[in-house]
Every structure is written in structure tokens, then in C-alpha cells.
C-alpha positions in Angstrom: -96.8 19.8 -62.7 -99.6 19.2 -64.6 -101.7 15.8 -63.9 -104.2 14.1 -66.3 -106.3 11.3 -65.3 -108.3 9.4 -67.4 -110.8 6.7 -66.5 -114.1 5.4 -68.3 -116.8 7.3 -66.4 -117.7 8.8 -62.9 -120.5 6.8 -62.5 -121.0 4.7 -58.9 -117.5 2.6 -58.2 -114.4 2.9 -55.9 -112.4 4.0 -58.9 -114.6 7.0 -59.5 -114.7 7.5 -55.5 -110.9 7.6 -55.6 -110.8 10.5 -57.8 -113.5 11.9 -56.2 -111.8 12.1 -52.7 -107.9 12.9 -54.2 -108.4 14.9 -57.2 -109.5 18.0 -55.0 -106.5 16.8 -52.3 -104.2 17.6 -55.6 -105.5 21.0 -56.5 -105.1 21.9 -53.0 -101.8 21.0 -52.8 -100.9 23.1 -56.1 -100.8 20.4 -58.5 -102.5 21.5 -61.6 -105.3 18.2 -61.9 -108.0 17.3 -64.6 -109.5 14.9 -65.8 -110.7 12.9 -69.6 -113.4 11.0 -69.6 -114.5 8.1 -71.8 -118.6 8.3 -70.8 -119.3 12.1 -70.1 -122.7 11.5 -68.2 -123.6 14.1 -65.5 -123.5 11.7 -62.5 -123.4 13.4 -59.0 -119.5 12.0 -59.0 -119.3 14.3 -61.6 -121.5 17.4 -60.5 -119.4 17.6 -57.1 -115.8 17.6 -58.9 -117.1 20.1 -61.3 -119.6 22.5 -58.7 -117.8 21.7 -55.6 -114.6 21.5 -56.4 -114.2 23.4 -59.9 -112.0 20.7 -61.5 -111.3 20.7 -65.0 -113.1 17.8 -66.8 -113.3 16.9 -70.5 -116.3 14.6 -71.4 -116.8 13.3 -74.9 -119.3 15.3 -76.7 -119.8 12.3 -78.8 -122.0 9.5 -77.2 -120.3 6.9 -78.1 -119.6 3.4 -76.5 -116.3 3.6 -73.9 -115.6 0.6 -76.2 -115.1 2.8 -79.6 -111.2 3.0 -80.7 -111.8 6.7 -81.7 -111.0 7.7 -78.0 -107.1 6.6 -79.2 -107.3 9.6 -81.0 -109.4 11.8 -78.7 -106.5 10.9 -76.0 -103.7 11.0 -78.6 -104.3 14.9 -79.1 -104.6 15.5 -75.2 -102.1 13.7 -73.6 -98.9 15.8 -75.0 -100.2 18.3 -72.7 -99.5 16.9 -69.9 -96.6 15.8 -67.3 -98.2 13.1 -66.1 -101.1 10.8 -67.6 -102.6 8.6 -64.5 -104.9 5.9 -66.2 -107.6 4.0 -64.3 -109.5 0.9 -65.2 -110.2 -0.9 -68.0 -111.1 -0.1 -71.5 -109.1 3.0 -70.6 -106.1 1.0 -70.0 -105.4 -0.1 -73.7 -107.0 3.0 -75.4 -104.1 5.2 -73.4 -101.5 3.0 -74.6 -102.6 2.3 -78.2 -102.5 6.5 -78.0 -98.7 6.7 -77.5 -98.3 4.6 -80.5 -95.2 6.3 -82.6 -95.9 9.2 -80.7 -92.5 11.5 -79.4 -93.4 13.0 -75.7 -91.8 13.3 -72.5 -95.3 12.9 -70.7 -95.0 9.4 -68.0 -98.1 7.2 -67.9 -99.2 5.8 -64.7 -102.1 3.6 -64.3 -103.5 2.2 -60.9 -104.7 -1.7 -61.1 -108.1 -1.9 -58.8 -109.0 -5.5 -58.6 -107.2 -8.7 -57.8 -109.1 -10.3 -61.2 -111.1 -9.5 -64.4 -112.6 -11.6 -67.4 -109.3 -10.5 -69.4 -107.0 -12.7 -67.6 -108.7 -16.0 -68.5 -108.6 -15.5 -72.3 -104.7 -16.5 -73.6 -104.7 -14.2 -76.3 -105.9 -11.2 -74.0 -103.1 -12.4 -71.7 -100.2 -11.6 -73.7 -102.3 -8.4 -75.1 -102.0 -7.2 -71.6 -98.0 -8.2 -71.0 -97.6 -5.6 -74.2 -100.0 -3.1 -72.9 -99.1 -2.4 -69.3 -95.3 -2.1 -70.8 -96.1 0.8 -72.4 -96.9 2.3 -69.1 -93.9 3.9 -66.7 -95.4 2.5 -63.5 -97.6 0.4 -62.4 -100.1 1.0 -58.6 -101.7 -1.6 -57.0 -104.2 -1.0 -54.5 -103.0 -3.9 -52.0 -100.8 -6.5 -52.2 -103.6 -9.3 -53.0 -103.7 -7.1 -56.4 -100.2 -7.0 -56.6 -99.9 -10.3 -56.4 -102.2 -11.3 -58.9 -101.3 -8.7 -61.1 -97.3 -9.9 -61.1 -98.5 -13.7 -61.8 -100.6 -12.4 -65.0 -98.0 -10.5 -66.2 -95.0 -12.5 -65.5 -91.5 -11.8 -63.3 -90.6 -9.3 -66.1 -93.0 -6.9 -65.2 -90.7 -5.1 -62.3 -92.7 -1.5 -62.8 -95.4 -2.3 -60.2 -95.6 -0.9 -56.1 -98.7 -0.6 -53.9 -100.3 2.3 -52.8 -103.0 1.6 -50.6 -106.4 3.4 -51.5 -107.8 6.0 -48.9 -110.4 7.9 -47.7 -111.2 11.1 -45.6 -111.6 9.3 -42.4 -112.7 12.3 -40.8 -115.6 13.3 -43.2 -117.1 9.3 -42.1 -115.9 10.2 -38.4 -117.6 13.4 -38.1 -120.7 12.9 -40.1 -124.3 13.6 -38.8 -127.0 10.2 -38.4 -130.3 10.5 -39.2 -132.9 9.5 -37.7 -134.2 6.1 -38.4 -137.5 7.1 -39.0 -136.6 9.9 -41.7 -135.8 6.4 -43.7 -138.6 5.1 -43.3 -137.0 2.3 -40.5 -138.4 2.2 -36.9 -136.1 3.6 -34.6 -135.9 0.1 -32.6 -135.0 -1.5 -35.5 -131.1 -2.4 -36.2 -129.5 -1.4 -39.7 -126.9 -3.1 -41.9 -125.9 -1.5 -45.0 -123.8 -2.6 -48.2 -122.1 -0.1 -50.5 -121.7 -1.4 -54.0 -122.8 -1.6 -57.4 -125.1 -4.3 -58.8 -122.1 -6.0 -60.8 -121.2 -10.0 -61.0 -118.0 -8.7 -58.7 -120.4 -8.4 -55.8 -122.2 -10.8 -54.3 -125.5 -9.0 -52.3 -127.2 -12.8 -52.8 -125.4 -14.1 -50.3 -126.2 -11.2 -47.9 -129.9 -11.2 -49.1 -130.3 -14.9 -48.0 -128.3 -14.1 -44.4 -130.6 -11.4 -43.9 -133.5 -13.7 -44.3 -132.1 -15.5 -41.5 -131.9 -12.7 -39.2 -135.0 -11.6 -37.0 -137.4 -9.2 -38.4 -136.4 -5.6 -36.4 -133.0 -5.8 -38.5 -133.5 -3.8 -42.2 -130.9 -3.9 -44.8 -129.7 -0.3 -47.5 -128.1 -1.3 -50.5 -126.3 2.0 -51.5 -125.6 1.6 -55.3 -126.6 1.2 -59.0 -126.0 -1.4 -62.0 -127.6 -3.8 -64.4 -128.4 -6.8 -61.4 -130.4 -4.5 -59.7 -133.4 -5.6 -60.8 -132.5 -9.5 -60.4 -131.5 -8.4 -56.2 -134.6 -7.0 -56.5 -137.0 -9.7 -57.2 -134.5 -12.0 -54.9 -135.8 -9.9 -52.2 -139.0 -10.9 -52.5 -138.8 -14.5 -53.1 -137.2 -14.9 -49.8 -140.1 -12.3 -48.8 -138.1 -9.9 -47.0 -138.6 -6.8 -49.6 -140.0 -4.6 -46.8 -137.0 -4.7 -45.2 -134.3 -4.5 -47.4 -134.1 -0.7 -49.0 -132.7 -0.1 -52.5 -131.5 3.5 -52.4 -129.5 3.5 -55.4 -126.4 6.4 -56.1 -126.4 8.2 -52.8 -123.9 11.0 -52.1 -124.7 11.4 -48.9 -122.9 8.0 -48.0 -121.0 9.3 -45.0 -124.6 10.2 -43.1 -126.0 6.5 -44.0 -123.4 4.7 -42.7 -123.6 6.8 -39.4 -126.9 5.7 -39.5 -126.2 2.4 -39.5 -125.1 -0.6 -37.1 -123.5 -2.8 -38.9 -121.1 -2.3 -42.2 -121.1 -5.6 -44.6 -119.1 -6.3 -47.9 -120.0 -9.3 -49.3 -117.8 -9.7 -52.6 -116.8 -12.5 -55.2 -113.7 -10.7 -55.4 -112.1 -7.3 -54.2 -109.1 -5.0 -55.1 -109.6 -2.9 -52.3 -112.9 -2.6 -50.9 -113.0 1.2 -50.1 -116.5 1.0 -48.5 -115.5 -1.2 -46.0 -112.8 1.1 -45.1 -115.8 3.6 -45.2 -117.6 1.9 -42.9 -114.5 1.5 -40.2 -114.3 5.5 -40.4 -117.7 5.6 -40.1 -117.7 3.1 -36.5 -119.4 0.6 -37.3 -118.2 -3.1 -36.7 -117.6 -4.4 -40.4 -118.2 -8.0 -42.1 -116.5 -9.0 -44.9 -116.0 -11.8 -47.8 -112.8 -13.4 -46.8 -111.6 -12.9 -50.4 -108.2 -11.3 -51.9 -107.9 -7.3 -51.0 -110.9 -7.4 -48.7 -109.0 -9.7 -45.8 -106.0 -7.3 -46.1 -107.5 -4.1 -45.8 -109.9 -5.5 -42.9 -107.4 -7.3 -41.3 -107.9 -8.9 -38.0 -110.1 -5.7 -36.9 -113.5 -6.8 -38.9 -115.1 -10.0 -39.1 -114.8 -12.3 -42.4 -116.9 -15.2 -43.5 -116.2 -17.5 -46.6 -117.3 -16.2 -49.5 -120.5 -17.3 -50.3 -121.4 -18.8 -47.0 -124.8 -16.9 -46.1 -124.9 -19.7 -42.8 -122.1 -18.1 -41.5 -122.8 -14.6 -42.5 -125.8 -14.8 -40.4 -124.5 -16.2 -37.4 -121.8 -13.6 -37.6 -124.5 -11.0 -37.9 -126.5 -12.3 -35.1 -123.2 -12.4 -32.6 -122.7 -8.7 -33.4 -126.5 -7.7 -32.9 -127.3 -9.9 -29.7 -123.5 -9.6 -27.8 -123.4 -5.7 -26.7 -119.5 -6.4 -25.4 -118.6 -8.1 -28.6 -120.0 -5.3 -30.8 -118.1 -2.9 -29.0 -114.8 -4.4 -29.1 -115.2 -4.9 -33.1 -116.2 -1.5 -33.5 -113.3 -0.5 -31.1 -110.8 -2.2 -33.5 -112.5 -1.3 -36.8 -112.4 2.4 -36.4 -108.4 2.5 -35.1 -107.9 0.3 -38.3 -109.5 2.7 -40.5 -107.2 5.7 -39.3 -104.1 3.5 -41.6 -106.5 4.6 -44.8 -106.7 7.8 -44.6 -106.7 9.9 -47.9 -103.7 12.1 -47.0 -101.0 9.3 -46.6 -102.1 8.1 -50.3 -102.4 11.2 -51.9 -98.6 11.3 -50.2 -97.4 8.3 -51.5 -98.9 9.6 -54.7 -97.0 12.8 -55.0 -93.7 10.7 -54.1 -94.1 8.9 -57.0 -95.2 12.1 -59.2 -91.9 13.7 -58.0 -89.9 10.7 -58.9 -91.4 10.1 -62.0 
């Protein structure tokens, strides 16, 4: 079996991290697996896959936008050489579907839907285009039941090819990570560390977390791991809230297991989320986890962690204070989160995808 994954890029994000974790698993199981990128910038994820796992990556030598329709021709020339083409994210979703027009091929097409919502769903014309595009795929995978329900509503009842396969992580990697000393991060050893791993985009809601942190004791430090177009805006907010000395913007990191293990509480504050891979990583690291009560996240964290009303920084502050001040409560949530993480081990996800691939 020969599989090609098509994705916009290997920048920092949940879908990109999914490939970093799963492609080596497929290769280990004897499945020839390659990746095609619209944006071929050599990110840490790109380097890891190339150097550590020797994954073959087809990067576009011409540096044009991921929204350039010339990608259709490039995809069209390549897809016929694979048994299965597995697509992630927009616009890869569109370009791959259009690349199959008037093409005789036996390749099966799969797309994984990674979010509960997007801007296209609010534009009537794009809604009908979406319905046409998704019909070109033999199978649509939703990463959570919340994603499936929202997509089914968007596409209409005539789409019967949607199924759910939960995301997964290498739980052992996070469970056995060696923590840093807090001093190595420029943080006093007596301080408590709260961490959020997420991009700085409109989907994420670092504002609520920053406002909550501004109301908790000074000995609390916040690690914000990730990058994105809104990072500078969040840095300015931290300065305005007078907590910039206690908020550490770490950018892209490849040592997330160690950073999570060094932290005391994991948070994922989002406006919407398809799954919330970062919160599973936090649970696997042994951290009590707190997340926005939004579709996808609430499903993943279940009753193990703690949910707060999206955007309610007062409620989030109270949750964080209780975890920091009540040791027994902290240990109770920590234990439940650690146990919950085992349901999302990457091996279970790969098993499900392998069954699907073989069926197709």
C-alpha cells in the first residue's frame, strides 16, 4: 500500500502535529507513506520527519501562496502514483478535489476534517461549493463527534461518508518525559507554572487566559508555546495587564513533552476546537487540565478535567486558584486526566486508519 498525505504546510498546528506523530507509525508498519506540501518551508516538524524518520516530502520548489490554483496541476501529476491520497485542511481540500476532474484513476481519496467550524460555512455560495468538493472524497474522517455533527449539518443529510476517528498522541513520550528545572526556564523553583500550547490565531483565545492570570497570585508563571500572526497583540496585552514579567512567549518548540512535564497545570482556551490535541498531551503529561467548554474540547476532556465557559476569565481564574490552593483536589483531577489520556494513544488511532485504508 502506498499513501500520500497532502497538507498546506508543516508549521505548528494540530493537523501538522498529527502527521508528525502518525506517519512514522505507518512506515513502521510497512506502509509506504509520503507527504506533499503546498508550502515547503523547513519547519521543526519538517526537519524531524525528514531527518529522524527519513520521510519523503514533496515540497513545492516555487514559493507561491498556498491559495494559488497552480497547485492543482502539481497535485494532479502526482496522485495517480498512490493507492490512497489523504488530505488535510483547506485549501488542500479544494485543490486535491479539483485535481481529480476528468482524471481516470483508481486512487482513493480521504479527507480528515480537523475543526468544528470555519469561515467558509458562513458564506452561502461557499456552502454549495463545499458540498460539491466533499463529494469527490471516498471517505470523510471527523476527528471528534462534535466535528462530525457540525460537518454533517453543513453538508446536508445526503453526505453519508463521514465517520469519526479520534486523534491520538504517543502517550508514552509525554508520560516518561524528563522535566526541566524551573530555573533553567528563568522561573523561580517555588513558582507554579501554567502552560498553553496553541498557535496565535483567531481560533485560539489567549486573551481569556491572560486576563485570568492577571488575577491570580504573582508566584504563577504562564508559558505560551506556539507562534502565529496574533502573537505580538498578545504580548501587548500581557504588558497592558502588567504581567509581562510572568508570561513567557516561547515560540515554536520541539521539546513540548519536557515543557509540559515541567508545568503544573495545562490550559487550552479556545473559541472553537475540533479536538484539542494539546489538551490530550497535557493529560498524558500528568497535568490537571482546564479547557473552554466548546464542542470538541468538552468531548475530549470529558469529566476528567475542568471546563470553563468560553471567554469567562473570572471562572477560569477561580478554577486555577482552586487547583493551586487545594492539594487534594489537584491530585484528584491529575489522576483522572492521566487515566483519560490512555484512551487517545496514537496506536489506537493508527489501527483505526489502517482498517479504513485496507477497507478502501
